[in-house]
C-alpha positions as CSV (number, residue, x, y, z in Angstrom):
1,M,-64.2,-98.1,-21.9
2,S,-61.6,-95.6,-22.1
3,T,-60.5,-93.0,-24.9
4,L,-57.3,-92.9,-26.7
5,T,-55.1,-90.2,-26.2
6,K,-51.5,-88.9,-27.0
7,E,-50.7,-89.0,-23.3
8,T,-51.6,-92.6,-23.3
9,I,-50.2,-93.7,-26.3
10,D,-47.1,-91.6,-24.9
11,K,-47.2,-94.3,-21.4
12,W,-47.7,-97.2,-23.5
13,A,-44.2,-96.4,-25.7
14,D,-42.4,-94.7,-22.6
15,D,-43.4,-97.2,-19.4
16,E,-41.4,-100.1,-18.8
17,N,-44.0,-101.3,-16.4
18,G,-46.5,-100.8,-19.0
19,P,-49.2,-103.3,-20.5
20,V,-47.2,-105.7,-22.5
21,A,-49.6,-105.6,-25.7
22,L,-52.5,-104.1,-27.3
23,H,-55.0,-106.5,-29.5
24,L,-57.4,-105.9,-32.1
25,K,-60.1,-108.8,-33.1
26,Q,-62.3,-108.4,-35.4
27,K,-65.1,-110.5,-37.5
28,L,-64.8,-110.7,-41.1
29,L,-67.7,-111.9,-43.4
30,P,-67.3,-113.2,-47.2
31,V,-69.6,-110.9,-49.0
32,E,-71.5,-113.1,-50.4
33,G,-72.8,-113.4,-46.7
34,E,-72.3,-115.8,-43.6
35,G,-72.0,-119.2,-44.3
36,A,-71.1,-118.5,-47.8
37,V,-67.6,-121.2,-49.1
38,I,-64.3,-119.3,-49.3
39,F,-61.3,-120.7,-50.5
40,P,-58.2,-120.3,-48.0
41,P,-54.4,-120.6,-49.6
42,T,-53.4,-123.6,-50.6
43,Y,-49.8,-125.1,-49.6
44,A,-47.7,-127.7,-51.7
45,D,-48.6,-131.2,-50.9
46,I,-51.1,-130.4,-47.9
47,G,-53.7,-128.2,-49.3
48,Y,-55.1,-126.0,-46.9
49,N,-53.6,-125.5,-43.5
50,I,-56.0,-127.0,-41.0
51,D,-55.3,-128.2,-37.5
52,T,-57.7,-130.5,-35.7
53,L,-58.2,-129.6,-32.0
54,S,-58.6,-131.8,-28.9
55,D,-62.3,-131.7,-29.0
56,G,-62.2,-132.3,-32.8
57,T,-63.1,-128.6,-34.3
58,R,-61.4,-127.7,-37.2
59,V,-59.6,-124.5,-37.7
60,C,-58.4,-123.2,-41.1
61,T,-55.6,-120.1,-42.0
62,I,-57.1,-117.9,-43.9
63,D,-54.1,-115.3,-44.1
64,S,-50.7,-115.8,-42.5
65,V,-48.8,-113.6,-40.4
66,G,-46.5,-113.3,-43.6
67,S,-49.2,-112.4,-45.9
68,Q,-50.9,-110.1,-43.7
69,A,-47.9,-107.9,-43.2
70,N,-47.2,-107.9,-46.8
71,R,-51.1,-106.2,-47.1
72,M,-50.7,-103.8,-44.3
73,E,-47.0,-102.4,-45.0
74,P,-48.2,-100.9,-48.5
75,I,-51.0,-98.6,-46.9
76,F,-47.7,-96.2,-46.2
77,K,-47.1,-95.7,-49.8
78,R,-50.7,-93.7,-50.1
79,E,-51.8,-90.5,-48.3
80,P,-52.2,-90.0,-46.2
81,Y,-49.9,-92.2,-44.2
82,A,-46.9,-91.9,-46.7
83,A,-45.9,-88.6,-45.0
84,F,-44.8,-90.6,-42.1
85,V,-42.5,-92.9,-43.8
86,P,-39.5,-92.0,-46.2
87,Q,-40.8,-93.3,-49.8
88,V,-37.1,-95.4,-50.5
89,Q,-37.7,-96.2,-55.1
90,I,-35.2,-99.0,-56.1
91,E,-35.1,-99.0,-59.9
92,I,-34.5,-102.0,-61.8
93,P,-33.2,-101.3,-65.1
94,Q,-35.3,-103.3,-68.1
95,K,-33.2,-104.2,-71.5
96,G,-34.9,-102.0,-74.1
97,E,-37.9,-100.7,-71.9
98,E,-38.3,-98.5,-69.3
99,P,-37.1,-99.2,-66.1
100,T,-39.0,-101.1,-63.6
101,R,-39.4,-99.0,-60.1
102,L,-40.2,-100.9,-56.6
103,S,-40.8,-99.4,-53.5
104,L,-39.3,-100.4,-50.3
105,L,-42.5,-101.0,-48.7
106,D,-43.3,-103.7,-51.3
107,L,-40.0,-105.8,-50.7
108,A,-41.1,-109.1,-49.0
109,H,-37.6,-108.9,-46.9
110,R,-38.4,-104.9,-46.2
111,G,-34.7,-103.5,-45.4
112,A,-32.8,-106.7,-45.6
113,D,-34.1,-107.6,-49.1
114,A,-31.4,-108.4,-52.0
115,V,-32.4,-105.8,-54.0
116,V,-31.4,-103.3,-51.2
117,H,-28.3,-105.3,-50.7
118,S,-27.8,-105.3,-54.6
119,S,-28.3,-101.1,-54.9
120,P,-25.2,-99.9,-54.4
121,V,-25.8,-96.5,-52.8
122,L,-28.8,-97.7,-50.9
123,A,-27.0,-100.7,-49.4
124,P,-24.4,-98.7,-47.0
125,L,-27.0,-96.6,-45.6
126,I,-29.0,-99.7,-44.8
127,A,-25.7,-101.7,-43.3
128,N,-25.3,-99.2,-41.0
129,A,-28.1,-98.8,-40.1
130,F,-28.6,-102.8,-38.7
131,A,-24.6,-102.2,-37.6
132,D,-26.0,-99.8,-35.2
133,L,-28.9,-102.2,-34.2
134,R,-26.4,-105.2,-33.7
135,R,-23.8,-103.1,-32.0
136,K,-25.8,-100.7,-30.3
137,N,-29.3,-101.8,-30.4
138,D,-29.6,-98.1,-31.6
139,A,-32.7,-98.1,-33.8
140,W,-32.6,-94.3,-35.1
141,R,-30.7,-94.7,-38.4
142,M,-33.3,-97.5,-39.2
143,C,-36.1,-95.2,-38.2
144,S,-34.9,-92.6,-40.6
145,V,-34.4,-94.9,-44.1
146,A,-36.7,-98.2,-43.2
147,P,-38.8,-98.0,-40.3
148,T,-41.4,-100.4,-41.6
149,S,-38.4,-103.1,-41.2
150,L,-38.9,-102.9,-37.3
151,V,-42.9,-102.5,-37.6
152,F,-43.2,-105.6,-39.6
153,G,-40.0,-107.9,-38.4
154,V,-36.9,-108.4,-40.5
155,W,-34.0,-110.5,-40.5
156,D,-30.6,-109.5,-42.6
157,S,-29.7,-113.3,-43.3
158,R,-28.3,-111.4,-46.7
159,G,-26.1,-108.9,-45.5
160,G,-23.4,-108.6,-43.2
161,S,-24.8,-108.2,-39.8
162,G,-27.4,-111.3,-39.5
163,E,-28.9,-109.0,-37.2
164,K,-32.9,-110.1,-36.4
165,R,-35.9,-108.0,-35.2
166,P,-39.0,-109.9,-34.3
167,R,-42.6,-108.2,-35.4
168,I,-43.7,-105.6,-33.4
169,V,-47.4,-105.6,-35.3
170,R,-48.5,-109.6,-36.0
171,S,-52.0,-110.2,-37.9
172,T,-53.5,-113.3,-38.8
173,I,-56.9,-114.3,-40.2
174,R,-58.2,-118.0,-38.5
175,A,-61.7,-119.6,-39.8
176,W,-62.9,-122.3,-37.1
177,D,-65.0,-124.8,-37.6
178,V,-64.6,-125.7,-41.3
179,D,-65.3,-128.2,-43.9
180,V,-63.8,-128.9,-46.9
181,L,-64.9,-129.5,-49.8
182,S,-64.1,-130.5,-53.4
183,A,-64.3,-129.7,-56.8
184,A,-64.3,-131.5,-59.8
185,S,-63.7,-130.3,-63.8
186,Q,-63.6,-131.8,-67.3
187,F,-61.9,-130.1,-70.0
188,N,-63.2,-131.7,-73.3
189,S,-60.7,-131.1,-76.3
190,V,-60.8,-131.0,-80.0
191,W,-59.9,-134.8,-79.8
192,K,-63.0,-136.2,-81.2
193,L,-63.0,-133.8,-84.2
194,L,-59.5,-135.1,-85.3
195,D,-59.0,-137.8,-88.2
196,D,-57.5,-140.9,-87.1
197,E,-54.2,-140.0,-89.2
198,H,-54.2,-137.1,-87.1
199,K,-54.2,-138.7,-83.9
200,E,-51.7,-141.1,-85.2
201,E,-49.3,-138.5,-85.6
202,L,-50.0,-136.4,-82.4
203,K,-49.8,-139.7,-80.2
204,K,-46.1,-140.1,-81.9
205,E,-45.1,-136.8,-81.0
206,E,-46.4,-137.4,-77.4
207,K,-44.1,-140.6,-77.2
208,A,-41.2,-138.6,-78.8
209,K,-41.4,-135.6,-76.7
210,K,-42.3,-137.4,-73.7
211,M,-45.1,-135.1,-72.9
212,K,-48.7,-135.3,-72.4
213,L,-51.2,-134.4,-74.5
214,S,-53.3,-133.0,-72.4
215,E,-51.3,-130.9,-71.2
216,K,-51.0,-129.0,-74.5
217,G,-54.8,-129.1,-75.0
218,F,-55.3,-132.0,-77.5
219,A,-56.6,-134.4,-74.9
220,D,-60.1,-134.5,-72.5
221,A,-58.4,-133.5,-68.9
222,P,-60.6,-134.5,-66.1
223,A,-59.7,-132.7,-62.9
224,T,-60.5,-134.7,-60.0
225,F,-57.0,-135.3,-57.9
226,R,-54.7,-132.7,-56.7
227,R,-51.2,-133.1,-58.3
228,L,-48.8,-133.8,-55.6
229,G,-44.8,-133.9,-55.4
230,A,-43.7,-137.3,-55.9
231,S,-43.0,-138.4,-52.3
232,A,-46.7,-136.9,-50.9
233,A,-48.4,-138.9,-53.8
234,K,-47.4,-142.6,-52.6
235,N,-48.6,-141.7,-49.2
236,V,-51.7,-140.1,-50.3
237,P,-53.3,-142.4,-52.8
238,E,-56.1,-140.9,-55.1
239,F,-58.1,-144.3,-54.3
240,V,-58.6,-145.8,-50.8
241,N,-60.4,-149.6,-50.4
242,G,-61.6,-148.7,-53.7
243,S,-63.5,-145.0,-53.1
244,P,-61.8,-141.6,-53.9
245,N,-59.3,-140.4,-50.9
246,P,-60.8,-136.9,-49.8
247,G,-57.3,-136.0,-48.8
248,R,-56.3,-136.0,-52.9
249,R,-59.5,-134.6,-54.1
250,V,-59.0,-131.2,-56.0
251,L,-59.6,-128.4,-53.4
252,G,-63.5,-126.4,-53.8
253,G,-62.8,-124.4,-50.8
254,I,-64.3,-124.4,-47.2
255,Y,-67.6,-123.9,-45.1
256,V,-67.1,-122.0,-42.5
257,R,-69.5,-122.9,-39.2
258,G,-68.1,-121.0,-36.8
259,R,-66.4,-117.4,-37.1
260,I,-63.9,-116.4,-39.4
261,E,-61.9,-113.6,-37.2
262,R,-58.9,-111.4,-37.7
263,E,-56.6,-110.7,-34.6
264,V,-54.1,-108.2,-34.6
265,T,-51.4,-107.9,-31.6
266,I,-49.0,-105.0,-30.7
267,N,-45.9,-106.2,-29.4
268,L,-45.1,-103.1,-26.5
269,V,-42.8,-105.4,-24.9
270,A,-40.4,-105.9,-28.5
271,L,-41.1,-101.9,-28.7
272,R,-39.9,-101.1,-25.7
273,K,-36.6,-102.8,-26.4
274,L,-35.5,-100.4,-29.3
275,E,-33.2,-97.6,-28.2
276,G,-31.4,-94.6,-28.8
277,A,-28.4,-92.7,-28.5
278,S,-29.9,-91.2,-25.6
279,A,-32.9,-91.3,-23.3
280,A,-34.7,-88.3,-25.6
281,Q,-33.9,-90.6,-28.7
282,T,-35.0,-93.5,-27.2
283,Q,-38.6,-91.9,-26.0
284,Q,-38.8,-90.7,-30.0
285,I,-37.9,-94.0,-31.5
286,R,-40.2,-95.9,-29.3
287,R,-43.5,-93.3,-29.8
288,Y,-42.9,-92.9,-33.7
289,I,-42.4,-96.6,-34.4
290,L,-45.6,-96.9,-31.9
291,S,-47.2,-94.3,-33.8
292,L,-46.6,-96.7,-37.1
293,A,-47.3,-99.8,-35.6
294,L,-51.1,-98.2,-34.5
295,I,-51.6,-96.8,-37.8
296,A,-50.9,-100.6,-39.8
297,G,-53.2,-101.9,-37.1
298,N,-56.2,-99.8,-37.2
299,A,-56.2,-98.7,-41.5
300,D,-58.9,-100.7,-42.8
301,I,-56.9,-102.9,-45.5
302,D,-58.5,-104.8,-48.7
303,F,-59.7,-108.3,-47.6
304,F,-59.4,-109.2,-51.1
305,L,-57.2,-112.1,-50.4
306,R,-57.6,-114.4,-53.7
307,S,-59.8,-115.5,-56.1
308,G,-62.7,-116.6,-54.1
309,C,-61.6,-115.3,-50.9
310,L,-63.4,-111.9,-50.5
311,L,-64.3,-110.7,-47.0
312,N,-65.2,-107.3,-45.3
313,I,-65.4,-106.2,-42.1
314,G,-68.7,-107.3,-40.3
315,A,-71.2,-105.0,-38.6
316,E,-69.9,-105.6,-35.1
317,S,-67.3,-103.3,-33.7
318,D,-64.1,-103.7,-33.6
319,V,-62.7,-104.9,-30.0
320,W,-59.7,-103.2,-28.8
321,Q,-57.7,-104.2,-25.9
322,V,-54.7,-103.3,-23.3
323,V,-52.8,-106.3,-21.9
324,P,-51.2,-105.9,-18.6
325,K,-48.2,-107.6,-17.8
326,R,-51.1,-109.4,-14.9
327,G,-54.8,-109.5,-14.8
328,A,-57.5,-108.8,-17.2
329,A,-57.2,-107.2,-20.3
330,A,-59.1,-104.0,-20.6
331,D,-61.4,-102.7,-23.1
332,F,-60.4,-99.0,-25.2
333,A,-62.3,-97.3,-27.8
334,A,-60.9,-97.5,-31.3
335,P,-58.6,-95.2,-31.9
336,T,-60.3,-92.9,-34.6
337,N,-57.9,-91.9,-37.6
338,Q,-57.6,-88.1,-36.6
339,T,-56.0,-89.2,-32.9
340,L,-53.6,-91.3,-34.9
341,L,-52.8,-88.9,-37.9
342,S,-52.1,-86.1,-35.5
343,Y,-49.5,-88.3,-33.1
344,A,-47.9,-90.0,-35.9
345,A,-47.3,-86.1,-37.5
346,A,-45.3,-85.5,-34.4
347,A,-43.8,-88.4,-33.9
348,V,-42.1,-88.3,-37.5
349,A,-40.7,-84.8,-37.1
350,P,-37.2,-85.4,-35.3
351,F,-36.6,-88.3,-37.8
352,K,-37.6,-86.1,-41.4
353,A,-34.1,-84.2,-41.0
354,D,-32.5,-87.8,-41.2
355,W,-34.2,-89.4,-44.1
356,P,-31.9,-90.0,-46.9
357,P,-31.1,-86.6,-49.0
358,S,-32.1,-88.6,-52.1
359,L,-34.7,-91.6,-52.2
360,E,-34.1,-92.7,-55.9
361,Y,-31.5,-95.8,-55.9
362,K,-30.8,-98.0,-58.7
363,F,-30.3,-102.0,-58.8
364,D,-26.7,-103.1,-60.2
365,I,-26.4,-106.5,-61.4
366,K,-22.5,-106.3,-60.5
367,E,-23.9,-105.9,-56.8
368,A,-26.2,-108.5,-57.1
369,K,-23.5,-110.8,-58.9
370,K,-20.9,-110.2,-55.5
371,L,-24.0,-111.0,-53.3
372,L,-23.6,-114.4,-54.7
373,A,-20.7,-114.6,-54.1
374,K,-20.4,-113.5,-50.8
375,K,-22.9,-116.3,-50.0
376,D,-20.6,-119.4,-51.7
377,E,-18.1,-117.9,-49.7
378,E,-20.0,-118.0,-46.3
379,D,-21.4,-121.8,-47.0
380,A,-17.5,-122.6,-47.9
381,E,-16.5,-121.3,-43.9
382,E,-19.6,-123.0,-42.7
383,A,-18.7,-126.4,-44.5
């Protein structure tokens, strides 16, 4: 098994005929132990996102690609990784209170976020970076102000460029061979303790306000069936042939018979699409972004994904592979943190001189209103 060196990383970034991807596979376990019930994310009207394969195996999404990116990106706010990314902050005024401060690394749409476009000093910097990408495929400015937009992907759908860049780091967590469990609960209210007069008054109020007493805590409320949107509720009844419909029951987590796996892919083809104004800059851009991608993929993030889903990395070793254009993937030893820190420190150096002179910016409601008006104008033109 090969050991990762600076020369190897350089070659991955530079060689147009080099490997197409790096791939990490990790086995995760519930903190309660193998076989414990865990709770995946739920989605409107469908509940858990579960696919059934041709052999009957059911595979459940435990954490989506977008969610994983949002968990990995904030590692660059903390040391020692913070030194490799400009720490751009946006201040949002709060009437009568201290302003709220947001890191660019926390924004869902990264450099293309509406908050960025509503910051009058920051917005032109980002706009110029997107313009360079759009017109010249030049990623230098973006590397200097919002490099994680290239690492985790970005789409300037709200700005003027419309530029879209794929994720260089893509991660997801799935559970294999799962069974869905149901839950039920019963809320017992104070209703039984009220006298008849109070009950009648509350019933009149319920009718007049067109609401349900159970919603305000004045009536018992059993919870056995999920609430669905009107359209879905018509097609997914609570009972089928006189029996409770499992597809409508309150979700109670999943039992995983197979494995829970996290897979991280670093797309070297997408990386090598990035360019600069010269061959030297192109090399620097690719090495820098690859250094961030390797740090993001290799870092031990927390796997407290949601209530009822706390995982840890199992005892089995991480499996890193380099995938060539043709032929079998080859294992390589998991990179050490020190190797990646040393490489990133050298890779970021050319960009630090071009980091914004100020990293503090302010949200402006007037700019936000202009953004809304611009959207309306674009919609009118399309219509």
